[in-house]
C-alpha positions as YAML, in Angstrom:
chain: A
units: angstrom
residues:
- id: 1
  name: MET
  ca: [0.01, -0.26, -0.26]
- id: 2
  name: PHE
  ca: [1.07, 3.71, -1.21]
- id: 3
  name: ASP
  ca: [2.37, 5.38, 2.09]
- id: 4
  name: GLU
  ca: [1.81, 9.17, 1.02]
- id: 5
  name: SER
  ca: [2.87, 10.53, 4.34]
- id: 6
  name: ALA
  ca: [5.95, 8.69, 4.37]
- id: 7
  name: PHE
  ca: [6.82, 9.46, 0.56]
- id: 8
  name: LYS
  ca: [6.61, 13.17, 1.41]
- id: 9
  name: GLU
  ca: [9.25, 12.53, 3.96]
- id: 10
  name: ILE
  ca: [11.34, 10.86, 1.49]
- id: 11
  name: VAL
  ca: [10.21, 14.02, -1.36]
- id: 12
  name: THR
  ca: [11.41, 16.44, 1.33]
- id: 13
  name: GLU
  ca: [14.26, 15.34, 2.59]
- id: 14
  name: GLN
  ca: [15.94, 15.08, -1.05]
- id: 15
  name: TYR
  ca: [14.55, 18.65, -1.64]
- id: 16
  name: THR
  ca: [16.62, 19.66, 1.57]
- id: 17
  name: LYS
  ca: [19.50, 18.04, 0.54]
- id: 18
  name: GLU
  ca: [19.43, 19.58, -3.15]
- id: 19
  name: ARG
  ca: [18.93, 22.98, -1.87]
- id: 20
  name: LYS
  ca: [22.01, 22.89, 0.56]
- id: 21
  name: ARG
  ca: [24.05, 21.49, -2.05]
- id: 22
  name: ALA
  ca: [22.94, 24.44, -3.64]
- id: 23
  name: GLU
  ca: [23.73, 27.17, -1.69]
- id: 24
  name: LYS
  ca: [27.23, 24.82, -0.87]
- id: 25
  name: GLN
  ca: [27.89, 25.62, -4.98]
- id: 26
  name: TYR
  ca: [27.08, 29.13, -4.69]
- id: 27
  name: LYS
  ca: [29.32, 29.52, -1.98]
- id: 28
  name: ASN
  ca: [32.18, 27.93, -3.96]
- id: 29
  name: GLY
  ca: [31.32, 30.02, -6.30]
- id: 30
  name: ASN
  ca: [30.20, 27.21, -8.82]
- id: 31
  name: ARG
  ca: [27.35, 28.68, -10.34]
- id: 32
  name: ALA
  ca: [26.27, 25.99, -12.98]
- id: 33
  name: ALA
  ca: [26.45, 23.31, -9.96]
- id: 34
  name: ALA
  ca: [24.70, 25.56, -7.95]
- id: 35
  name: ALA
  ca: [21.93, 26.43, -10.89]
- id: 36
  name: ARG
  ca: [21.62, 22.38, -11.61]
- id: 37
  name: HIS
  ca: [20.91, 21.67, -8.26]
- id: 38
  name: TYR
  ca: [18.59, 24.76, -7.35]
- id: 39
  name: ARG
  ca: [16.17, 23.06, -10.31]
- id: 40
  name: ALA
  ca: [16.67, 19.96, -9.14]
- id: 41
  name: ALA
  ca: [15.73, 21.65, -5.71]
- id: 42
  name: ALA
  ca: [12.56, 23.12, -7.73]
- id: 43
  name: SER
  ca: [11.76, 19.44, -9.26]
- id: 44
  name: ARG
  ca: [10.93, 18.15, -5.95]
- id: 45
  name: LEU
  ca: [9.38, 21.10, -4.37]
- id: 46
  name: THR
  ca: [6.60, 20.66, -7.46]
- id: 47
  name: GLU
  ca: [6.38, 16.92, -6.47]
- id: 48
  name: LEU
  ca: [5.49, 17.92, -2.99]
- id: 49
  name: ALA
  ca: [2.90, 20.17, -4.41]
- id: 50
  name: ASP
  ca: [1.27, 17.49, -6.02]
- id: 51
  name: LEU
  ca: [0.90, 15.35, -3.33]
- id: 52
  name: GLU
  ca: [0.11, 18.81, -0.80]
- id: 53
  name: ARG
  ca: [-3.48, 18.64, 0.09]
- id: 54
  name: ASN
  ca: [-3.38, 21.91, 2.11]
- id: 55
  name: GLY
  ca: [-4.16, 24.70, -0.85]
- id: 56
  name: GLU
  ca: [-2.38, 27.37, 1.06]
- id: 57
  name: LEU
  ca: [0.73, 24.92, 1.84]
- id: 58
  name: GLU
  ca: [0.70, 23.61, -2.02]
- id: 59
  name: LYS
  ca: [0.49, 27.71, -3.60]
- id: 60
  name: ARG
  ca: [3.77, 28.05, -1.40]
- id: 61
  name: HIS
  ca: [5.67, 25.18, -2.51]
- id: 62
  name: ARG
  ca: [5.04, 26.09, -6.50]
- id: 63
  name: THR
  ca: [5.51, 29.56, -5.70]
- id: 64
  name: ASP
  ca: [9.03, 28.46, -4.28]
- id: 65
  name: ALA
  ca: [10.05, 26.13, -6.69]
- id: 66
  name: GLU
  ca: [9.39, 28.76, -9.32]
- id: 67
  name: ARG
  ca: [11.58, 31.02, -7.60]
- id: 68
  name: TYR
  ca: [14.49, 28.22, -7.44]
- id: 69
  name: ARG
  ca: [14.10, 27.84, -10.94]
- id: 70
  name: SER
  ca: [14.30, 31.81, -11.87]
- id: 71
  name: TRP
  ca: [17.58, 31.68, -9.63]
- id: 72
  name: ALA
  ca: [19.19, 28.89, -12.15]
- id: 73
  name: GLU
  ca: [18.40, 30.62, -14.85]
- id: 74
  name: LYS
  ca: [19.85, 33.70, -13.36]
- id: 75
  name: LEU
  ca: [22.88, 31.70, -12.84]
- id: 76
  name: GLU
  ca: [23.24, 30.15, -16.04]
- id: 77
  name: ARG
  ca: [23.17, 33.88, -17.68]
- id: 78
  name: GLU
  ca: [25.83, 35.23, -15.49]
- id: 79
  name: PRO
  ca: [30.11, 35.06, -15.99]
- id: 80
  name: GLN
  ca: [31.06, 32.64, -13.33]
- id: 81
  name: PRO
  ca: [32.89, 35.42, -10.88]
- id: 82
  name: GLN
  ca: [36.57, 35.61, -10.72]
- id: 83
  name: PRO
  ca: [38.10, 34.66, -7.20]
- id: 84
  name: ARG
  ca: [38.28, 37.66, -4.49]
- id: 85
  name: GLN
  ca: [41.11, 38.51, -3.49]
- id: 86
  name: ALA
  ca: [41.74, 39.67, 0.43]
- id: 87
  name: GLY
  ca: [41.61, 43.20, 1.09]
- id: 88
  name: SER
  ca: [39.51, 43.89, -1.66]
- id: 89
  name: ALA
  ca: [37.54, 45.94, 0.52]
- id: 90
  name: SER
  ca: [39.59, 47.22, 3.30]
- id: 91
  name: SER
  ca: [37.46, 50.08, 3.69]
- id: 92
  name: GLU
  ca: [33.71, 51.03, 4.55]
- id: 93
  name: GLY
  ca: [31.37, 50.49, 1.62]
- id: 94
  name: GLU
  ca: [33.66, 48.42, -0.30]
- id: 95
  name: GLY
  ca: [32.62, 44.60, -0.35]
- id: 96
  name: SER
  ca: [28.66, 45.05, 0.92]
- id: 97
  name: GLY
  ca: [27.58, 41.62, 0.09]
- id: 98
  name: ARG
  ca: [28.76, 38.53, 0.76]
- id: 99
  name: GLY
  ca: [31.40, 35.59, -0.74]
- id: 100
  name: ALA
  ca: [33.13, 36.29, -4.18]
- id: 101
  name: LEU
  ca: [30.46, 38.14, -5.54]
- id: 102
  name: ARG
  ca: [31.88, 41.40, -5.56]
- id: 103
  name: THR
  ca: [35.86, 42.76, -6.81]
- id: 104
  name: LYS
  ca: [36.97, 46.04, -5.68]
- id: 105
  name: GLY
  ca: [36.01, 48.36, -8.20]
- id: 106
  name: GLU
  ca: [32.24, 47.11, -8.39]
- id: 107
  name: SER
  ca: [29.49, 49.44, -7.80]
- id: 108
  name: ALA
  ca: [26.46, 48.60, -5.27]
- id: 109
  name: GLU
  ca: [24.71, 48.54, -8.48]
- id: 110
  name: GLN
  ca: [26.18, 46.01, -10.42]
- id: 111
  name: THR
  ca: [26.28, 43.54, -7.67]
- id: 112
  name: GLU
  ca: [22.65, 44.15, -6.32]
- id: 113
  name: GLY
  ca: [20.91, 41.30, -7.43]
- id: 114
  name: ASP
  ca: [23.99, 38.71, -6.03]
- id: 115
  name: GLU
  ca: [22.89, 40.28, -2.39]
- id: 116
  name: THR
  ca: [19.33, 40.00, -3.08]
- id: 117
  name: LEU
  ca: [20.04, 36.15, -4.76]
- id: 118
  name: GLU
  ca: [22.49, 35.27, -1.94]
- id: 119
  name: ALA
  ca: [19.91, 36.50, 0.96]
- id: 120
  name: ALA
  ca: [16.94, 34.93, -0.52]
- id: 121
  name: ARG
  ca: [18.78, 32.25, 0.13]
- id: 122
  name: LEU
  ca: [18.30, 31.61, 3.14]
- id: 123
  name: LEU
  ca: [13.96, 31.97, 2.45]
- id: 124
  name: GLU
  ca: [12.16, 28.59, 3.25]
- id: 125
  name: ALA
  ca: [8.67, 27.60, 2.01]
- id: 126
  name: PRO
  ca: [6.83, 27.71, 6.07]
- id: 127
  name: PRO
  ca: [7.80, 24.52, 7.87]
- id: 128
  name: ALA
  ca: [5.96, 21.65, 8.06]
- id: 129
  name: LEU
  ca: [5.64, 21.47, 11.98]
- id: 130
  name: THR
  ca: [3.31, 22.57, 13.90]
- id: 131
  name: PHE
  ca: [3.22, 22.82, 18.20]
- id: 132
  name: ASP
  ca: [1.96, 19.11, 17.85]
- id: 133
  name: ASP
  ca: [4.95, 18.43, 17.18]
- id: 134
  name: VAL
  ca: [6.73, 19.84, 20.04]
- id: 135
  name: GLY
  ca: [7.19, 17.68, 23.15]
- id: 136
  name: GLY
  ca: [6.74, 19.75, 26.63]
- id: 137
  name: MET
  ca: [6.92, 23.27, 26.39]
- id: 138
  name: HIS
  ca: [3.57, 23.59, 27.44]
- id: 139
  name: ASP
  ca: [3.78, 27.21, 28.87]
- id: 140
  name: LEU
  ca: [6.00, 28.94, 26.18]
- id: 141
  name: LYS
  ca: [3.22, 27.49, 23.56]
- id: 142
  name: GLN
  ca: [0.47, 28.65, 25.26]
- id: 143
  name: LEU
  ca: [2.32, 32.02, 25.79]
- id: 144
  name: LEU
  ca: [3.32, 31.83, 21.93]
- id: 145
  name: ILE
  ca: [-0.06, 31.11, 21.33]
- id: 146
  name: GLU
  ca: [-1.53, 34.26, 23.32]
- id: 147
  name: ARG
  ca: [1.06, 37.01, 22.26]
- id: 148
  name: VAL
  ca: [2.06, 36.35, 18.82]
- id: 149
  name: VAL
  ca: [-0.29, 33.83, 16.94]
- id: 150
  name: ASP
  ca: [-3.37, 34.57, 18.59]
- id: 151
  name: PRO
  ca: [-2.80, 39.20, 17.69]
- id: 152
  name: LEU
  ca: [-1.62, 38.36, 14.24]
- id: 153
  name: GLU
  ca: [-5.02, 35.99, 13.63]
- id: 154
  name: ARG
  ca: [-7.17, 38.39, 14.89]
- id: 155
  name: LYS
  ca: [-5.46, 41.79, 14.57]
- id: 156
  name: GLU
  ca: [-8.92, 44.47, 14.22]
- id: 157
  name: LEU
  ca: [-9.79, 42.75, 17.63]
- id: 158
  name: TYR
  ca: [-6.48, 43.89, 19.43]
- id: 159
  name: GLU
  ca: [-6.07, 46.98, 17.37]
- id: 160
  name: GLU
  ca: [-9.46, 48.16, 19.14]
- id: 161
  name: TYR
  ca: [-7.48, 47.51, 22.97]
- id: 162
  name: ASP
  ca: [-4.52, 48.96, 21.32]
- id: 163
  name: LEU
  ca: [-2.32, 46.48, 21.79]
- id: 164
  name: GLY
  ca: [0.37, 45.29, 19.13]
- id: 165
  name: VAL
  ca: [1.75, 42.11, 17.64]
- id: 166
  name: VAL
  ca: [5.07, 41.56, 19.55]
- id: 167
  name: ASN
  ca: [7.75, 41.49, 16.23]
- id: 168
  name: GLY
  ca: [10.63, 40.47, 18.46]
- id: 169
  name: ILE
  ca: [11.37, 37.13, 20.71]
- id: 170
  name: LEU
  ca: [14.28, 36.40, 22.83]
- id: 171
  name: LEU
  ca: [14.85, 32.46, 23.29]
- id: 172
  name: TYR
  ca: [17.34, 32.28, 26.01]
- id: 173
  name: GLY
  ca: [18.70, 28.87, 28.01]
- id: 174
  name: PRO
  ca: [21.54, 26.20, 27.01]
- id: 175
  name: PRO
  ca: [22.28, 24.51, 23.96]
- id: 176
  name: GLY
  ca: [20.52, 21.98, 22.67]
- id: 177
  name: THR
  ca: [16.97, 22.14, 24.47]
- id: 178
  name: GLY
  ca: [15.25, 23.13, 21.16]
- id: 179
  name: LYS
  ca: [14.92, 27.04, 21.06]
- id: 180
  name: THR
  ca: [15.30, 26.21, 16.56]
- id: 181
  name: PHE
  ca: [12.69, 23.74, 16.80]
- id: 182
  name: ILE
  ca: [10.15, 26.09, 18.44]
- id: 183
  name: ALA
  ca: [11.12, 28.62, 16.24]
- id: 184
  name: ARG
  ca: [10.01, 26.29, 13.06]
- id: 185
  name: ALA
  ca: [6.76, 25.55, 14.78]
- id: 186
  name: LEU
  ca: [5.30, 28.79, 15.47]
- id: 187
  name: ALA
  ca: [6.27, 29.73, 11.90]
- id: 188
  name: GLY
  ca: [4.89, 26.40, 10.84]
- id: 189
  name: LYS
  ca: [1.69, 27.09, 13.09]
- id: 190
  name: LEU
  ca: [1.33, 30.79, 11.45]
- id: 191
  name: GLY
  ca: [2.29, 29.44, 7.64]
- id: 192
  name: TYR
  ca: [4.88, 31.85, 7.85]
- id: 193
  name: ASN
  ca: [7.81, 31.67, 5.59]
- id: 194
  name: PHE
  ca: [11.23, 31.23, 7.85]
- id: 195
  name: MET
  ca: [14.70, 32.21, 7.31]
- id: 196
  name: ASN
  ca: [17.43, 30.45, 9.28]
- id: 197
  name: VAL
  ca: [20.04, 32.81, 9.94]
- id: 198
  name: THR
  ca: [23.19, 31.50, 11.12]
- id: 199
  name: THR
  ca: [26.75, 33.27, 12.74]
- id: 200
  name: ALA
  ca: [28.14, 32.52, 8.66]
- id: 201
  name: ASP
  ca: [25.60, 34.01, 7.28]
- id: 202
  name: VAL
  ca: [26.31, 37.64, 8.46]
- id: 203
  name: VAL
  ca: [29.62, 37.92, 9.75]
- id: 204
  name: SER
  ca: [32.41, 38.70, 7.63]
- id: 205
  name: LYS
  ca: [35.80, 40.19, 7.97]
- id: 206
  name: TYR
  ca: [35.68, 42.88, 5.44]
- id: 207
  name: VAL
  ca: [34.42, 46.27, 6.65]
- id: 208
  name: GLY
  ca: [30.90, 47.25, 6.31]
- id: 209
  name: GLU
  ca: [29.80, 43.56, 4.92]
- id: 210
  name: ALA
  ca: [28.65, 42.20, 8.10]
- id: 211
  name: ALA
  ca: [26.08, 45.21, 8.10]
- id: 212
  name: GLN
  ca: [25.23, 45.35, 4.89]
- id: 213
  name: ASN
  ca: [24.39, 41.20, 4.83]
- id: 214
  name: VAL
  ca: [21.90, 41.87, 8.10]
- id: 215
  name: ARG
  ca: [20.18, 44.34, 5.51]
- id: 216
  name: ASP
  ca: [19.89, 42.05, 2.86]
- id: 217
  name: VAL
  ca: [18.17, 39.33, 5.25]
- id: 218
  name: PHE
  ca: [15.65, 41.99, 6.31]
- id: 219
  name: ALA
  ca: [15.34, 43.48, 3.02]
- id: 220
  name: VAL
  ca: [14.13, 39.85, 1.79]
- id: 221
  name: ALA
  ca: [12.42, 39.06, 5.06]
- id: 222
  name: LYS
  ca: [9.88, 42.51, 4.26]
- id: 223
  name: ALA
  ca: [9.70, 40.94, 0.69]
- id: 224
  name: ASN
  ca: [8.46, 37.94, 1.61]
- id: 225
  name: GLN
  ca: [5.75, 38.61, 3.86]
- id: 226
  name: PRO
  ca: [4.61, 37.17, 6.08]
- id: 227
  name: CYS
  ca: [8.15, 36.08, 7.41]
- id: 228
  name: MET
  ca: [9.73, 34.82, 10.12]
- id: 229
  name: VAL
  ca: [13.70, 35.53, 10.45]
- id: 230
  name: PHE
  ca: [15.49, 33.72, 13.46]
- id: 231
  name: PHE
  ca: [18.95, 34.42, 14.63]
- id: 232
  name: ASP
  ca: [20.49, 31.07, 15.22]
- id: 233
  name: GLU
  ca: [24.09, 32.01, 18.13]
- id: 234
  name: PHE
  ca: [22.01, 35.83, 18.57]
- id: 235
  name: ASP
  ca: [25.03, 35.90, 21.67]
- id: 236
  name: ALA
  ca: [27.64, 35.95, 17.84]
- id: 237
  name: VAL
  ca: [25.65, 38.61, 16.05]
- id: 238
  name: ALA
  ca: [24.44, 41.32, 18.50]
- id: 239
  name: SER
  ca: [27.43, 41.33, 21.81]
- id: 240
  name: ASP
  ca: [27.80, 44.23, 23.66]
- id: 241
  name: ARG
  ca: [29.43, 47.07, 21.51]
- id: 242
  name: GLY
  ca: [31.41, 48.15, 24.80]
- id: 243
  name: GLY
  ca: [33.44, 45.24, 24.43]
- id: 244
  name: ASP
  ca: [36.34, 43.78, 22.40]
- id: 245
  name: MET
  ca: [35.06, 44.79, 19.17]
- id: 246
  name: SER
  ca: [35.87, 45.82, 15.98]
- id: 247
  name: SER
  ca: [34.48, 48.64, 13.76]
- id: 248
  name: SER
  ca: [32.99, 46.08, 11.52]
- id: 249
  name: GLU
  ca: [30.84, 43.93, 14.20]
- id: 250
  name: LYS
  ca: [29.88, 47.59, 15.50]
- id: 251
  name: GLN
  ca: [28.33, 48.10, 12.37]
- id: 252
  name: MET
  ca: [26.56, 45.07, 12.10]
- id: 253
  name: VAL
  ca: [25.52, 45.22, 15.71]
- id: 254
  name: ASN
  ca: [23.79, 48.91, 14.82]
- id: 255
  name: GLN
  ca: [22.18, 47.84, 11.52]
- id: 256
  name: PHE
  ca: [20.90, 44.76, 13.61]
- id: 257
  name: LEU
  ca: [19.22, 47.55, 15.65]
- id: 258
  name: GLN
  ca: [18.12, 50.08, 12.70]
- id: 259
  name: SER
  ca: [16.42, 46.57, 11.17]
- id: 260
  name: LEU
  ca: [14.33, 46.13, 13.96]
- id: 261
  name: THR
  ca: [12.79, 48.93, 14.32]
- id: 262
  name: ASP
  ca: [12.08, 49.43, 10.85]
- id: 263
  name: VAL
  ca: [10.32, 46.33, 10.87]
- id: 264
  name: GLN
  ca: [7.84, 47.38, 13.18]
- id: 265
  name: GLY
  ca: [4.36, 47.38, 12.26]
- id: 266
  name: GLU
  ca: [5.67, 44.74, 8.97]
- id: 267
  name: ASP
  ca: [4.31, 40.88, 8.78]
- id: 268
  name: VAL
  ca: [8.04, 40.29, 10.18]
- id: 269
  name: VAL
  ca: [8.50, 38.22, 13.18]
- id: 270
  name: VAL
  ca: [11.97, 38.01, 14.21]
- id: 271
  name: VAL
  ca: [13.12, 35.51, 16.37]
- id: 272
  name: ALA
  ca: [16.58, 35.01, 18.43]
- id: 273
  name: ALA
  ca: [18.13, 32.18, 20.24]
- id: 274
  name: THR
  ca: [21.31, 33.00, 22.83]
- id: 275
  name: ASN
  ca: [22.78, 30.47, 25.20]
- id: 276
  name: TYR
  ca: [24.25, 33.32, 26.75]
- id: 277
  name: LEU
  ca: [22.51, 35.84, 27.28]
- id: 278
  name: ASP
  ca: [24.62, 38.07, 29.43]
- id: 279
  name: LEU
  ca: [26.76, 39.05, 26.38]
- id: 280
  name: LEU
  ca: [24.05, 40.69, 24.49]
- id: 281
  name: ASP
  ca: [24.44, 44.09, 24.00]
- id: 282
  name: SER
  ca: [22.11, 46.11, 26.36]
- id: 283
  name: ALA
  ca: [20.50, 48.16, 23.66]
- id: 284
  name: VAL
  ca: [18.90, 44.50, 22.35]
- id: 285
  name: LYS
  ca: [17.87, 43.56, 25.72]
- id: 286
  name: ARG
  ca: [16.05, 47.03, 26.01]
- id: 287
  name: SER
  ca: [11.74, 46.93, 26.16]
- id: 288
  name: GLY
  ca: [11.02, 47.98, 22.28]
- id: 289
  name: ARG
  ca: [13.96, 45.20, 20.93]
- id: 290
  name: PHE
  ca: [12.60, 41.84, 22.05]
- id: 291
  name: ASP
  ca: [9.26, 42.10, 24.06]
- id: 292
  name: GLU
  ca: [9.02, 38.63, 24.81]
- id: 293
  name: ARG
  ca: [12.33, 36.95, 26.59]
- id: 294
  name: ILE
  ca: [12.18, 33.35, 27.20]
- id: 295
  name: GLU
  ca: [13.30, 31.02, 29.06]
- id: 296
  name: VAL
  ca: [13.88, 27.56, 27.32]
- id: 297
  name: PRO
  ca: [15.56, 25.22, 29.93]
- id: 298
  name: PRO
  ca: [15.84, 21.17, 29.87]
- id: 299
  name: PRO
  ca: [12.76, 19.33, 29.87]
- id: 300
  name: ASP
  ca: [11.24, 18.09, 32.54]
- id: 301
  name: ALA
  ca: [9.91, 14.26, 33.13]
- id: 302
  name: ASP
  ca: [7.08, 14.43, 31.62]
- id: 303
  name: ALA
  ca: [7.98, 16.64, 28.31]
- id: 304
  name: ARG
  ca: [11.34, 14.30, 28.13]
- id: 305
  name: VAL
  ca: [8.68, 11.14, 27.67]
- id: 306
  name: GLU
  ca: [6.65, 13.24, 24.97]
- id: 307
  name: ILE
  ca: [9.76, 13.98, 23.20]
- id: 308
  name: LEU
  ca: [11.20, 10.56, 23.03]
- id: 309
  name: LYS
  ca: [7.40, 9.21, 21.88]
- id: 310
  name: ILE
  ca: [7.68, 11.91, 19.02]
- id: 311
  name: HIS
  ca: [11.00, 10.73, 18.05]
- id: 312
  name: LEU
  ca: [9.71, 6.97, 17.60]
- id: 313
  name: ARG
  ca: [6.20, 7.61, 16.50]
- id: 314
  name: ASN
  ca: [7.45, 6.46, 13.16]
- id: 315
  name: ARG
  ca: [9.26, 4.31, 13.84]
- id: 316
  name: PRO
  ca: [8.08, -0.02, 15.41]
- id: 317
  name: VAL
  ca: [7.99, 0.42, 18.52]
- id: 318
  name: LEU
  ca: [5.33, -0.89, 21.58]
- id: 319
  name: LEU
  ca: [4.82, 2.23, 23.24]
- id: 320
  name: LYS
  ca: [2.76, 0.51, 25.58]
- id: 321
  name: GLU
  ca: [5.26, -1.90, 26.75]
- id: 322
  name: VAL
  ca: [8.05, 0.47, 27.86]
- id: 323
  name: ASP
  ca: [8.23, 1.53, 31.26]
- id: 324
  name: TRP
  ca: [8.03, 5.35, 30.94]
- id: 325
  name: ASP
  ca: [8.57, 6.28, 34.61]
- id: 326
  name: ARG
  ca: [11.87, 4.43, 34.36]
- id: 327
  name: VAL
  ca: [12.84, 6.13, 31.30]
- id: 328
  name: ALA
  ca: [12.31, 9.31, 32.70]
- id: 329
  name: ALA
  ca: [14.15, 9.08, 36.12]
- id: 330
  name: LEU
  ca: [17.22, 7.58, 33.27]
- id: 331
  name: THR
  ca: [17.20, 10.70, 31.08]
- id: 332
  name: GLU
  ca: [17.05, 13.52, 34.02]
- id: 333
  name: GLY
  ca: [19.20, 16.56, 32.68]
- id: 334
  name: TYR
  ca: [19.07, 15.62, 29.37]
- id: 335
  name: SER
  ca: [18.07, 17.71, 26.36]
- id: 336
  name: GLY
  ca: [16.11, 17.94, 23.94]
- id: 337
  name: SER
  ca: [18.44, 17.09, 21.28]
- id: 338
  name: ASP
  ca: [20.22, 14.63, 23.26]
- id: 339
  name: ILE
  ca: [16.57, 12.61, 23.62]
- id: 340
  name: GLU
  ca: [16.04, 12.48, 19.80]
- id: 341
  name: LEU
  ca: [19.95, 10.75, 19.62]
- id: 342
  name: VAL
  ca: [18.84, 8.44, 22.34]
- id: 343
  name: ALA
  ca: [16.02, 7.17, 19.85]
- id: 344
  name: GLU
  ca: [17.96, 7.22, 17.03]
- id: 345
  name: ASN
  ca: [20.61, 4.74, 18.83]
- id: 346
  name: ALA
  ca: [17.54, 3.07, 20.34]
- id: 347
  name: ALA
  ca: [16.34, 2.94, 16.68]
- id: 348
  name: ARG
  ca: [19.77, 1.42, 15.00]
- id: 349
  name: LEU
  ca: [19.96, -0.99, 18.02]
- id: 350
  name: ALA
  ca: [16.41, -2.69, 17.09]
- id: 351
  name: LEU
  ca: [17.39, -2.69, 13.36]
- id: 352
  name: LYS
  ca: [20.95, -4.36, 14.06]
- id: 353
  name: GLU
  ca: [19.14, -7.30, 15.77]
- id: 354
  name: ARG
  ca: [16.80, -7.43, 12.96]
- id: 355
  name: LEU
  ca: [19.38, -7.71, 10.74]
- id: 356
  name: GLU
  ca: [21.00, -10.72, 12.51]
- id: 357
  name: ARG
  ca: [17.54, -12.51, 13.33]
- id: 358
  name: ASP
  ca: [16.28, -11.83, 10.01]
- id: 359
  name: GLU
  ca: [12.57, -11.20, 11.37]
- id: 360
  name: THR
  ca: [11.01, -7.89, 12.69]
- id: 361
  name: VAL
  ca: [12.31, -7.00, 15.91]
- id: 362
  name: TYR
  ca: [10.45, -3.71, 17.36]
- id: 363
  name: ILE
  ca: [12.01, -1.30, 19.74]
- id: 364
  name: SER
  ca: [11.45, -2.49, 23.35]
- id: 365
  name: GLN
  ca: [13.15, -1.43, 26.41]
- id: 366
  name: THR
  ca: [15.87, -3.00, 26.01]
- id: 367
  name: HIS
  ca: [17.02, -1.06, 23.36]
- id: 368
  name: ILE
  ca: [15.95, 2.67, 25.06]
- id: 369
  name: GLU
  ca: [17.94, 1.91, 27.93]
- id: 370
  name: ALA
  ca: [21.01, 0.41, 25.93]
- id: 371
  name: ALA
  ca: [20.61, 3.94, 23.72]
- id: 372
  name: ILE
  ca: [20.46, 5.68, 26.67]
- id: 373
  name: GLY
  ca: [23.22, 3.74, 28.27]
- id: 374
  name: GLU
  ca: [26.02, 5.27, 25.02]
- id: 375
  name: THR
  ca: [24.23, 8.63, 24.86]
- id: 376
  name: PRO
  ca: [25.56, 10.64, 27.72]
- id: 377
  name: PRO
  ca: [24.14, 14.46, 28.86]
- id: 378
  name: THR
  ca: [25.36, 17.31, 26.67]
- id: 379
  name: ILE
  ca: [24.49, 20.26, 28.73]
- id: 380
  name: GLU
  ca: [25.09, 20.88, 32.72]
- id: 381
  name: TYR
  ca: [22.45, 23.36, 34.35]
- id: 382
  name: ASP
  ca: [21.66, 24.73, 37.57]
- id: 383
  name: ALA
  ca: [18.38, 23.36, 38.38]
- id: 384
  name: SER
  ca: [18.39, 26.46, 40.85]
- id: 385
  name: ASP
  ca: [18.48, 28.65, 37.65]
- id: 386
  name: GLY
  ca: [15.11, 27.48, 36.20]
- id: 387
  name: GLY
  ca: [16.12, 24.19, 35.01]
- id: 388
  name: GLY
  ca: [15.92, 20.66, 36.47]
- id: 389
  name: ASP
  ca: [12.31, 18.97, 36.38]
- id: 390
  name: ALA
  ca: [10.69, 22.64, 37.07]
- id: 391
  name: GLY
  ca: [11.67, 23.01, 33.01]
- id: 392
  name: GLU
  ca: [9.92, 22.06, 29.79]
- id: 393
  name: GLY
  ca: [11.44, 21.20, 26.82]
- id: 394
  name: VAL
  ca: [11.08, 20.35, 23.02]
- id: 395
  name: ALA
  ca: [11.10, 17.46, 20.21]
...
């Protein structure tokens, strides 16, 4: 029997791989190869559109597929860029844009299309996730519904009471607790386009380039509303300007603050995640920038069980035969990503046993406990600071 859900997962994985290959080739200056992979990504998106029963998602998949084809055509028309020479953008105003796209002497007008393409490659269709895919974090999910989702879905009602939408959300806590996942789930629930911006996407050693990169990201977000922009490892993007920072890094922080102000009133939501709240610039933490600052501690006992069930749900397992209380006790101190790895290791152990016995083997308590034993927790968190079993988590 044809399993449409499983097939969609396979096609989605193929699309993601092709898009990442395209991005890698583009960064390396291999435009022809990048164009081939962008076309392949577009084909996979078209397949997903054909499978999609949600009319809005189908439309977005087809729109994104057409955008990738347009990028591929643009790359095929333009000549292969020459490698950029170190020092070619040694002063402000030269080399804005990323990678090897602009050489010394080129104007902004000559490379404007390249900058747009480079930032636009971060743009994704609304993630195929909702809060149902999130394990634990019940208080956080309810808070996001009340402060972000509901105001966006019922704007007129909130305007009547002079209550605006929260444009900025700052998530903080130890690594591995699911800050990225909750941001994707929020974008999926809203049906917003998504931009996942990492440090490597914006930071540059060339003067003025990092600020331009930030400006480009927000320009793409505004041009593709509704859109959520997620800044991972935010402390590397907006660290304290009073510290030992270069002029380029200070320009980047200033540009971010200006861009955050510019999207007020736009259908753009900015979510940032940091493991080190105290390293952020004081202006970033000031009221009016990120109106919601939310701690994301490690998952509590109930959340750990819920997360593990989510990661086992598409695998052969007899859930009723698992001692979940014991699993919760054995995984104390584990993050969401740690528990995801436990599920993968348990599945691998069961598969190994199946290959040896040549018969169906279900993931059992034995496999799960063995997986926990070989998967130590990766974070340290002081329960007195809001962690431990007082917190919640995310898949």
